[in-house]
N, C-alpha and C positions, 0 to 999 in steps of 0.2 A: 504494500499500500504506500502511496505517496500523496502528500498534500502540498500543492503548489510546487511540485518537482522535488520536494525533500522527502527522503524515505522515512517511513514511520513504522516501527515494529508492530506487527499485528498477528494475533493468533489465527490459526486456520479455522477454528470453531469458536462460537460464542461472541460475546460482545467486546468491543474495544472502545474505551472512552478516551478521547483525545481533547484535553483542555485547549481552548483556543480563544483569543480575544475576538470581539465583533469584527466582522469583515466578510469579504467574498473570498471563497476558496475553491480551488480546482482539485478534486479528489480523483485519484487513479487507483484502481485495484486490478490485480491479475493473480493467478495461482502459478506457482512454479511447476514445471512438468518437464518431461524428457524430450519429446519432439511433438509439437513446437515447444521451445523453452518457456514461453509464457502462454498460459491457457486462460481463456475467458476474460480478455481485457475489457474494462469498462471505465468510462469517465463520467464525472458529474460535477456541475458547478453549484456549490451550496452557499447560501448566505447565512451567516451566524449573527444573531442579534443579541444585545446585551441582556443578560439574565435568563436566556432561553436556552433550551436544548434544541439542537438540530440533529434529528435522527435520520440516518441513511442506512439502507440495507443493500447488501450484495448477494446475488444468487449466481452461482457458476452455471455455465451452459451444460446441457445434457449430453453434448458430444464435444470432443476435444477441439475441433476447429471453430466452434461457435464463439459468439461474444457473450460476456456476462451481462447481467442486469444490475444497475446501480442506481438508487434514488430513494425517495421516500417510501417507507414500507406501506403495504406489502409489495414485494417484487415477484416477478414470475420467472420460471426457468426458461431460458431461450433454448432452441433447438428441438422442440417437440416434433416438428414436421419430419426432419430426417430420422428421428428414432422411430416414429410411427411407420414411415416408409420402409425402413429396415425390418421392423417387426412384421409388416404385411408381406414383404418379400420372403421372409423366412417361413411364414405360415404357408404361403403359396408353394414354395419349393418343398416343404415338408408334406403337404397334402398330395402334390404331384408325385413325389416319391412313393407315397403309400398306394396311390392309384396305379402306378407302374408295376408295383410288386404284386398287386392283386391280379 
């Protein structure tokens, strides 16, 4: 995770509280991975006001090459269409194999 280009340590699960003075911030989040090295990149511009919490939620993509979702909660998982297409293709191949064997 980085805020305005500066790296910020962040756990891979759970909440991360980053104290910040009021202002405008550019938040970037991605996950480390093997190939590609950065998985699920997402960016969000957040405005922090005095005395208020600004909550932002990140959801990784459902497939490696997709983009993540970052913004006010609740966020959705990106990549549902490729996963459903892969699942449908697997079912079609499986049913076809069964029909051929009969």
